[in-house]
DOLOLUM-559349 format. One record per residue: x, z, y of N, C-alpha, C, O in turn; residue number from 0; residue in three letters. Coordinates in steps of 0.001 Angstrom, whole numbers, padded with zeros to 6 digits. Atoms other than C-alpha are relative to their C-alpha. Layout:
% residues N
[[X; Z; Y]; [X; Z; Y]; [X; Z; Y]; [X; Z; Y]; NUM; "ALA"]
...
% end
This chain:
% residues 76
[[000686; -000347; -001624]; [-156053; -014986; 060063]; [000220; 001302; -000324]; [000329; 001736; -001470]; 0; "UNK"]
[[-000291; -001841; 000159]; [-155464; -011110; 060772]; [-001188; 000263; 001042]; [-001669; -000588; 001791]; 1; "UNK"]
[[000948; -000188; -000714]; [-158050; -009061; 062411]; [000483; 001477; 000763]; [000830; 002472; 000126]; 2; "UNK"]
[[-000669; -001634; -000605]; [-156938; -006006; 064805]; [-000911; 000400; 000805]; [-001514; -000159; 001721]; 3; "UNK"]
[[001044; -000313; -001051]; [-158945; -003827; 066034]; [000443; 000939; 001718]; [001603; 001350; 001692]; 4; "UNK"]
[[-000635; -000213; -001500]; [-158318; -002479; 070046]; [-000988; 001193; 000614]; [-002175; 001076; 000312]; 5; "UNK"]
[[000900; -000613; -000805]; [-159917; 000209; 072111]; [-000145; -000219; 001426]; [000813; -000535; 002131]; 6; "UNK"]
[[000831; 000742; -001156]; [-161839; -000624; 075046]; [-000637; 001321; 001101]; [-001811; 001571; 000829]; 7; "UNK"]
[[000432; -000932; -000672]; [-162474; 002284; 077707]; [-001580; -000210; 000602]; [-002256; 000762; 000941]; 8; "UNK"]
[[001343; -000084; -000632]; [-165972; 000526; 079043]; [-000549; -001310; -000806]; [000183; -002054; -001459]; 9; "UNK"]
[[000146; 001511; 000096]; [-167942; -002439; 078281]; [-000247; -000995; 000508]; [-000623; -000809; 001665]; 10; "UNK"]
[[000150; 001198; -000807]; [-168314; -005910; 079233]; [000933; -000535; 000419]; [000953; -001471; 001218]; 11; "UNK"]
[[-001263; 000767; -000511]; [-165076; -006573; 079575]; [000723; -001410; -000541]; [001474; -002128; 000119]; 12; "UNK"]
[[-000270; 000787; 001270]; [-164487; -008951; 076477]; [-001691; -000295; -000608]; [-002676; 000441; -000673]; 13; "UNK"]
[[001298; 000365; 000721]; [-167259; -010920; 074798]; [000527; -000558; -001265]; [001657; -001029; -001388]; 14; "UNK"]
[[-000046; 000852; 001175]; [-167560; -012248; 071446]; [-000021; -001377; -000190]; [-000973; -002067; 000176]; 15; "UNK"]
[[-000423; 001185; -000399]; [-165728; -015450; 070861]; [000463; -000471; 001316]; [000352; -001674; 001550]; 16; "UNK"]
[[-000832; 000200; -000965]; [-163877; -015259; 074129]; [001846; 000047; -000734]; [002242; 000789; -001633]; 17; "UNK"]
[[-001088; 000182; 000476]; [-160237; -016312; 073590]; [000942; 000917; 001255]; [000934; 000863; 002485]; 18; "UNK"]
[[-001012; -001368; -000781]; [-157527; -013220; 074661]; [001225; -000267; -000234]; [001606; -000918; -001206]; 19; "UNK"]
[[-001465; -000193; 000235]; [-154036; -012764; 075154]; [000406; 001155; -000307]; [-000271; 002063; 000175]; 20; "UNK"]
[[-000151; -001562; 000015]; [-152415; -009680; 074056]; [001734; -000055; 000383]; [002358; -001091; 000155]; 21; "UNK"]
[[-001064; -000240; -000202]; [-148985; -008374; 075191]; [000675; 001305; -001126]; [000116; 002237; -001704]; 22; "UNK"]
[[-000350; -000945; 001030]; [-146644; -006545; 073068]; [000944; 001110; 000852]; [001725; 000862; 001770]; 23; "UNK"]
[[-000617; -000946; -000837]; [-145374; -003329; 074220]; [000788; 001171; -001367]; [000145; 001488; -002368]; 24; "UNK"]
[[-000608; -000247; 000565]; [-142594; -001449; 072538]; [-000031; 001928; -000014]; [-000038; 002567; 001038]; 25; "UNK"]
[[-000646; -001450; 000304]; [-141993; 002483; 071064]; [001096; 000113; -000871]; [001440; -000769; -001658]; 26; "UNK"]
[[-001279; -000071; 000866]; [-138932; 004035; 069508]; [-000227; -000243; -001469]; [000742; -000277; -002228]; 27; "UNK"]
[[-000331; 000674; 001756]; [-140077; 002945; 065835]; [-001105; -000487; -000331]; [-001266; -000722; -001528]; 28; "UNK"]
[[000891; 001393; 000078]; [-143307; 000729; 066495]; [-000304; -000786; 000893]; [000632; -001114; 001622]; 29; "UNK"]
[[000503; 001488; -000600]; [-145075; -001966; 068201]; [-001386; 000684; 000617]; [-001793; 001673; 000009]; 30; "UNK"]
[[001456; -000331; -000107]; [-148512; -001302; 069835]; [-000568; -001749; 001140]; [000306; -002590; 001350]; 31; "UNK"]
[[000817; 001085; -000322]; [-150889; -004292; 071675]; [-000786; 000169; 000827]; [-001695; 000987; 000684]; 32; "UNK"]
[[001012; -000596; -001334]; [-152492; -004488; 075251]; [-000770; -001557; 000251]; [-000092; -002491; 000679]; 33; "UNK"]
[[000166; 001318; -000217]; [-155112; -007563; 075365]; [-000347; -000075; 001818]; [-001272; 000479; 002412]; 34; "UNK"]
[[000155; 000242; -001440]; [-154798; -008539; 079048]; [-001151; -000532; 000920]; [-001933; -001319; 000388]; 35; "UNK"]
[[-000876; -001154; -000699]; [-155229; -007664; 081671]; [-000881; 001299; -000124]; [-002072; 001506; 000109]; 36; "UNK"]
[[000310; -001309; 000427]; [-155195; -004099; 080579]; [-001296; -000168; -000369]; [-001949; -000031; 000665]; 37; "UNK"]
[[001115; 000110; 000397]; [-158415; -004624; 078803]; [-000800; 001083; -000708]; [-001763; 001786; -000402]; 38; "UNK"]
[[000191; -001107; 001221]; [-158234; -002653; 075268]; [001624; -000013; -000339]; [002583; -000746; -000099]; 39; "UNK"]
[[-001791; 000235; 000752]; [-155110; -001494; 073384]; [-000359; 000523; -001362]; [-001285; 001308; -001562]; 40; "UNK"]
[[-000191; -000111; 001170]; [-154355; -001427; 069784]; [000551; 001264; -000093]; [000955; 001914; 000872]; 41; "UNK"]
[[-000620; -001174; 000256]; [-153157; 001480; 067900]; [001645; -000442; -000548]; [001985; -001624; -000595]; 42; "UNK"]
[[-001538; 000209; 000454]; [-149182; 001796; 066561]; [-000186; -000931; -001120]; [-001231; -000986; -001768]; 43; "UNK"]
[[-000301; 000970; 000780]; [-147922; -000916; 064421]; [001813; -000067; -000504]; [002669; -000095; 000380]; 44; "UNK"]
[[-001405; 000062; -000205]; [-144273; -001067; 062491]; [000088; -001163; -000341]; [-000749; -001873; -000899]; 45; "UNK"]
[[-000393; 000871; 000430]; [-142151; -003457; 062248]; [-000370; -001242; -000746]; [-000518; -002418; -000413]; 46; "UNK"]
[[000576; 001161; 001206]; [-143173; -005361; 059448]; [-001210; -000670; 000198]; [-001480; -001775; -000273]; 47; "UNK"]
[[001347; 000520; -000486]; [-146767; -005569; 061141]; [-000276; -000501; 001110]; [-001411; -000818; 001466]; 48; "UNK"]
[[000085; 000867; -001480]; [-145922; -007076; 064500]; [-000892; -001605; -000213]; [-000916; -002648; -000866]; 49; "UNK"]
[[001059; 001458; -000563]; [-148283; -009660; 065540]; [000817; -001131; 000024]; [001617; -000932; 000938]; 50; "UNK"]
[[-000298; 001220; -000278]; [-146951; -013057; 065342]; [-000230; -000991; 000829]; [000613; -001786; 001246]; 51; "UNK"]
[[000599; 000645; -000909]; [-149322; -014657; 067422]; [-000555; 000866; 001338]; [-000860; 002045; 001163]; 52; "UNK"]
[[000297; -000846; -000869]; [-150298; -013548; 070963]; [-001321; -000536; 000608]; [-001927; -000012; 001542]; 53; "UNK"]
[[001782; 000092; -000542]; [-153724; -015191; 071509]; [-000663; -000254; -001541]; [-000362; -000639; -002671]; 54; "UNK"]
[[001018; -000193; 001396]; [-156720; -014662; 069516]; [-001373; -000202; 000834]; [-001704; -000401; 002003]; 55; "UNK"]
[[001663; 000025; -000795]; [-160525; -014681; 069548]; [-000567; 001272; -000322]; [-000289; 002052; -001233]; 56; "UNK"]
[[000686; -001283; 000327]; [-162795; -012048; 069997]; [-001005; -000291; -001193]; [-001641; -001320; -001418]; 57; "UNK"]
[[000875; 000617; 001489]; [-164636; -011709; 066583]; [-001271; 001467; 000524]; [-002471; 001203; 000440]; 58; "UNK"]
[[001305; -000581; 000160]; [-166838; -008434; 067376]; [000152; 001050; 001319]; [001307; 001408; 001552]; 59; "UNK"]
[[000174; -000980; -000643]; [-167524; -006076; 069889]; [-001222; 001027; 000165]; [-002419; 000752; 000256]; 60; "UNK"]
[[000906; -001089; 000222]; [-168912; -002459; 069850]; [-000006; 001279; -000042]; [001156; 001538; -000352]; 61; "UNK"]
[[000202; -001522; -000416]; [-169618; 001224; 070324]; [-000494; 000924; -000948]; [-001621; 000900; -001443]; 62; "UNK"]
[[000022; -001196; 000713]; [-168911; 004453; 068354]; [-000199; 000925; 001227]; [-000155; 000939; 002457]; 63; "UNK"]
[[-000115; -001770; -000937]; [-169320; 008159; 069071]; [001393; 000139; 000733]; [001735; 000961; 001583]; 64; "UNK"]
[[-001561; -000455; -001225]; [-165851; 007997; 070611]; [000350; -001224; 000807]; [001470; -001306; 001310]; 65; "UNK"]
[[-000528; 000936; -001382]; [-165889; 004859; 072954]; [-000573; -001264; -000667]; [-001572; -001327; -001384]; 66; "UNK"]
[[000392; 001135; 000105]; [-165853; 001253; 072639]; [001128; -000420; -000636]; [002177; 000219; -000557]; 67; "UNK"]
[[-001081; -000058; 000409]; [-163831; -000909; 070482]; [-000124; -001728; -000016]; [-001237; -002208; 000198]; 68; "UNK"]
[[000082; 001464; 000348]; [-162746; -005112; 069833]; [000932; 000111; -001267]; [001796; 000800; -001808]; 69; "UNK"]
[[-000403; 000324; 001350]; [-162253; -006594; 067097]; [000433; -001548; 000015]; [-000421; -002425; -000114]; 70; "UNK"]
[[-000337; 001337; -000136]; [-159939; -009817; 067432]; [000352; -000633; -001145]; [000765; 000094; -002049]; 71; "UNK"]
[[-000511; 000295; 000885]; [-159142; -012104; 065176]; [001386; -001234; 000620]; [001337; -002046; 001544]; 72; "UNK"]
[[-001293; 000629; -000255]; [-155368; -013646; 065110]; [000837; -001024; -000845]; [001577; -000443; -001638]; 73; "UNK"]
[[-000519; 001306; 000451]; [-153934; -017286; 063772]; [001082; 000413; -000908]; [002014; -000146; -000330]; 74; "UNK"]
[[-001114; -000143; 000230]; [-151207; -016149; 061627]; [000306; -000172; -001500]; [001459; -000050; -001914]; 75; "UNK"]
% end
């Protein structure tokens, strides 16, 4: 199991326990992931850290002083 954190612009877009699908985006030297349909975005990951599974389960949704976040668990 692998947990990944995503930033989210507003609350209520996903809930804990919900299955989500992510798409992979490529930058020149890294990859990033988006919970579809454009709900939340991950940070950048290097090639060895690439996600193998593109479906996960929302583990936690929260708020910090910087905004909202989602932690999703992927079966790897």
